[in-house]
C-alpha positions as CSV (number, residue, x, y, z in Angstrom):
1,M,0.0,-0.2,0.0
2,T,1.4,3.5,-1.0
3,S,0.7,6.8,0.9
4,P,-2.2,8.8,-0.5
5,Q,-0.2,11.9,0.1
6,Q,2.3,12.4,-2.7
7,P,5.5,14.4,-1.9
8,Q,5.8,17.7,-3.6
9,L,8.7,18.4,-5.8
10,E,9.2,21.8,-4.6
11,Q,9.4,20.6,-0.9
12,V,12.0,18.1,-1.7
13,I,14.1,20.5,-3.6
14,Q,13.8,22.7,-0.5
15,W,15.2,20.1,1.8
16,A,17.9,19.3,-0.5
17,K,19.0,22.9,-0.9
18,E,18.9,23.2,3.0
19,A,21.1,20.3,3.4
20,G,23.3,21.7,0.6
21,D,23.6,25.0,2.7
22,I,24.7,23.2,5.6
23,A,27.5,21.3,3.5
24,H,28.6,24.6,1.8
25,A,28.7,26.4,5.3
26,G,30.8,23.5,6.6
27,L,33.6,24.0,4.3
28,S,34.6,27.1,6.2
29,Q,34.5,25.4,9.4
30,K,36.9,22.8,11.0
31,F,35.2,19.4,10.8
32,D,36.1,15.9,11.7
33,V,36.9,13.3,9.1
34,A,37.0,9.6,9.7
35,L,38.0,6.6,7.5
36,K,35.1,4.4,6.4
37,G,36.0,1.0,5.1
38,R,39.3,0.5,2.9
39,S,39.0,3.6,1.0
40,D,36.1,5.9,1.8
41,L,35.7,8.9,4.2
42,V,32.8,10.3,6.4
43,T,32.6,13.7,7.8
44,E,30.5,15.0,10.6
45,I,28.9,17.3,7.8
46,D,27.5,14.0,6.3
47,Y,25.8,13.3,9.4
48,R,24.4,16.9,9.8
49,C,23.1,16.8,6.3
50,E,21.7,13.4,6.9
51,Q,20.0,14.3,10.0
52,H,18.4,17.3,8.6
53,L,16.9,15.3,5.6
54,I,15.8,12.4,8.0
55,N,14.1,14.9,10.3
56,A,12.4,16.7,7.2
57,I,10.9,13.3,5.8
58,R,9.8,11.9,9.3
59,S,8.1,15.2,10.0
60,A,6.2,15.3,6.6
61,Y,5.9,11.5,6.0
62,P,6.3,9.5,9.4
63,A,5.0,6.2,7.8
64,H,7.5,6.1,5.0
65,A,10.7,4.0,5.1
66,I,14.0,5.5,4.6
67,L,17.3,3.9,3.3
68,S,20.3,6.4,4.1
69,E,24.0,6.1,3.7
70,E,25.2,6.6,7.1
71,A,22.0,5.9,9.3
72,G,21.0,2.7,7.3
73,E,17.5,1.6,7.0
74,V,14.4,3.1,8.9
75,N,11.3,0.9,8.3
76,G,8.0,2.3,7.1
77,E,4.3,1.4,7.2
78,T,3.4,2.0,3.6
79,G,5.0,1.1,0.0
80,D,6.9,4.4,0.3
81,R,10.6,4.7,0.4
82,W,13.2,7.5,0.5
83,F,16.8,7.1,-0.4
84,I,19.2,9.6,0.9
85,D,22.8,10.3,0.1
86,P,23.6,13.2,2.4
87,L,26.9,14.0,0.7
88,D,27.7,12.1,-2.4
89,G,31.4,12.7,-3.2
90,T,32.6,13.0,0.4
91,V,36.2,12.4,-0.5
92,N,36.1,15.5,-2.8
93,Y,34.5,17.4,-0.1
94,A,36.9,16.5,2.6
95,H,39.7,17.8,0.2
96,H,37.8,20.8,-0.7
97,I,37.4,19.9,-4.3
98,P,34.0,21.5,-5.5
99,F,32.2,18.3,-6.8
100,Y,29.9,16.9,-4.3
101,A,26.1,16.6,-4.0
102,V,23.0,16.0,-1.9
103,C,20.9,13.3,-3.3
104,L,17.2,12.6,-2.3
105,A,14.8,10.3,-4.1
106,W,11.3,8.9,-3.3
107,Q,10.1,5.6,-4.4
108,S,6.6,4.5,-4.4
109,G,5.8,0.8,-4.9
110,A,8.6,-0.6,-7.1
111,R,9.2,2.5,-9.1
112,L,11.4,5.6,-8.5
113,Q,8.9,8.4,-8.7
114,L,11.1,11.7,-7.8
115,G,14.8,12.5,-7.7
116,V,16.8,15.6,-6.7
117,V,20.4,16.2,-6.9
118,Y,21.8,19.5,-5.6
119,D,25.3,20.7,-6.2
120,P,25.8,23.3,-3.7
121,A,29.4,24.4,-5.0
122,H,27.8,25.5,-8.3
123,D,24.1,26.1,-7.2
124,E,22.9,23.5,-9.8
125,C,19.7,21.7,-8.9
126,F,19.0,18.7,-11.0
127,Y,15.5,17.1,-10.5
128,A,12.7,15.0,-12.1
129,E,9.5,13.4,-11.6
130,R,8.5,10.3,-13.4
131,G,6.8,11.0,-16.7
132,R,7.6,14.9,-16.4
133,G,10.9,15.3,-17.7
134,A,14.3,16.2,-16.2
135,W,15.3,19.8,-15.4
136,L,18.3,22.0,-14.2
137,N,17.5,25.1,-12.4
138,G,14.1,25.4,-14.4
139,E,15.6,24.4,-17.8
140,R,14.5,21.2,-19.5
141,L,17.2,18.6,-20.0
142,T,17.7,16.3,-23.0
143,V,20.8,13.9,-23.5
144,N,23.1,14.3,-26.5
145,T,22.6,12.5,-29.9
146,T,25.9,11.0,-30.0
147,S,26.1,7.8,-31.8
148,D,29.8,7.6,-32.6
149,L,31.8,5.8,-30.0
150,E,34.9,7.4,-31.1
151,R,33.4,10.9,-30.7
152,S,31.9,10.2,-27.3
153,L,32.8,11.4,-23.8
154,H,32.5,9.1,-20.9
155,A,32.7,9.1,-17.0
156,T,33.1,6.2,-14.6
157,A,34.1,5.2,-11.0
158,F,35.8,2.2,-9.5
159,A,34.5,-0.3,-6.9
160,R,37.7,-0.1,-4.8
161,Q,36.3,-2.6,-2.3
162,D,36.1,-5.4,-4.9
163,D,39.5,-6.3,-6.6
164,Q,37.8,-8.3,-9.3
165,L,35.4,-5.5,-10.5
166,F,38.3,-3.0,-10.0
167,Q,40.5,-4.9,-12.5
168,R,37.6,-5.4,-14.9
169,N,36.7,-1.7,-14.8
170,L,40.4,-0.8,-15.6
171,Q,40.1,-2.8,-18.8
172,Y,36.9,-0.9,-19.8
173,F,38.6,2.5,-18.8
174,A,41.7,1.7,-20.8
175,H,39.7,0.7,-24.0
176,L,37.4,3.6,-23.9
177,S,40.3,6.1,-23.1
178,R,41.9,4.9,-26.2
179,H,38.7,4.8,-28.4
180,S,36.7,7.7,-27.5
181,F,37.3,11.4,-26.4
182,G,38.2,10.0,-23.1
183,V,36.8,9.0,-19.7
184,R,36.4,11.5,-16.7
185,R,36.6,10.5,-13.0
186,I,34.8,13.3,-11.2
187,G,34.3,11.6,-8.0
188,C,30.7,11.9,-7.4
189,A,28.2,9.5,-9.0
190,A,25.1,11.5,-8.9
191,L,26.7,14.5,-10.7
192,E,28.3,12.2,-13.3
193,L,24.9,10.7,-14.1
194,C,23.3,14.2,-14.3
195,Y,26.1,15.2,-16.6
196,V,24.9,12.8,-19.0
197,A,21.4,14.1,-18.4
198,C,22.3,17.6,-19.5
199,G,24.7,16.7,-22.4
200,R,28.1,17.4,-20.7
201,T,29.0,13.8,-21.1
202,D,27.5,10.8,-23.2
203,A,27.8,8.0,-21.0
204,Y,28.3,6.9,-17.4
205,W,29.0,3.5,-15.9
206,E,29.8,2.0,-12.6
207,Q,29.7,-1.3,-10.8
208,G,29.6,-2.1,-7.1
209,I,27.6,1.2,-6.2
210,N,24.9,1.6,-3.6
211,A,21.3,2.4,-4.1
212,W,21.4,5.7,-2.4
213,D,24.3,6.7,-4.7
214,I,22.2,6.4,-8.0
215,A,18.5,6.4,-7.0
216,A,17.9,10.1,-7.7
217,A,20.3,10.6,-10.5
218,A,19.0,7.5,-12.4
219,L,15.6,8.9,-12.5
220,I,16.8,12.2,-13.8
221,V,19.1,10.8,-16.6
222,E,16.4,8.3,-17.7
223,E,13.7,11.4,-17.7
224,A,16.3,13.3,-19.8
225,G,16.2,10.5,-22.4
226,A,19.1,8.4,-21.5
227,V,18.9,4.5,-21.6
228,V,19.6,3.2,-18.1
229,T,20.3,-0.4,-17.7
230,G,22.7,-2.8,-16.0
231,L,26.1,-3.1,-17.8
232,D,24.7,-6.2,-19.5
233,G,21.7,-4.2,-20.9
234,D,19.2,-5.6,-18.3
235,P,16.6,-2.8,-17.7
236,D,15.9,-4.1,-14.2
237,F,19.0,-2.4,-13.0
238,F,17.8,-1.1,-9.4
239,K,18.6,-4.1,-7.5
240,P,21.7,-5.6,-5.7
241,P,24.4,-6.0,-6.8
242,Y,24.0,-2.5,-8.1
243,A,25.7,-1.7,-11.4
244,L,24.4,0.6,-14.1
245,L,25.1,2.1,-17.6
246,A,23.6,5.3,-18.6
247,S,24.0,6.6,-21.9
248,T,22.6,8.3,-25.2
249,P,20.3,5.9,-27.0
250,L,22.5,5.3,-30.0
251,L,25.6,4.7,-27.9
252,H,23.9,2.3,-25.6
253,P,23.9,-1.1,-27.6
254,Q,27.4,-0.4,-28.6
255,L,28.7,-0.1,-24.8
256,V,26.6,-3.2,-24.0
257,K,28.2,-5.1,-26.7
258,L,31.8,-3.9,-25.8
259,F,31.5,-4.8,-22.1
260,A,30.1,-8.2,-23.0
261,Q,33.0,-8.7,-25.2
262,M,35.6,-7.9,-22.6
263,Q,34.1,-10.0,-19.9
């Protein structure tokens, strides 16, 4: 059963921007940084942003479930679920590299319905509602029409916690670095997906990712006209183990074929 009360996009954008303001202000302060796992970081700003978003959701929709990067799972009473990445790109943030984002998505039943990705450093707010297109600060987004692999620009990230996935992705990275305009590594999965949505790049792929990393941006890039699947072309990509490929429609089958050949 889903909630009869549908979240309003303007409200969710406001929450994301409020969390973004917390993150942006935090850069001028001294904040604690801790190692998380083998090669990731978490800061006290992550926790501040996350708590702000959880409080906002629990106040407005107390029966909804929440899955958040740091706090984990909060059970709900309906078929509604929120995905929170309070600070995607924490390693960038901790090093004062201005590519990080607040990510917030709402799922009703089995489908993502609303997604917001806010980049406080550049004041860029990407957002989408299912069936209503994708937008950046009020401007409608459409992916590129790129069809030539040799003339395409890509982005990716590496699953550093899994040696096998890491080595496989190195092969993909090396091949596409030689046979395209290049492969970028921005360090923020949500922004890298949104850059496909607004035409700054043509494709993004990643393996060994988490649901909260991609929930909001996957809907945004899909609503902008990208094809979003697993690396094997499976349209049911939003399930463990999370891996996805988002690209312009004409590039997508070429990339799926390439990844299959390189297995």
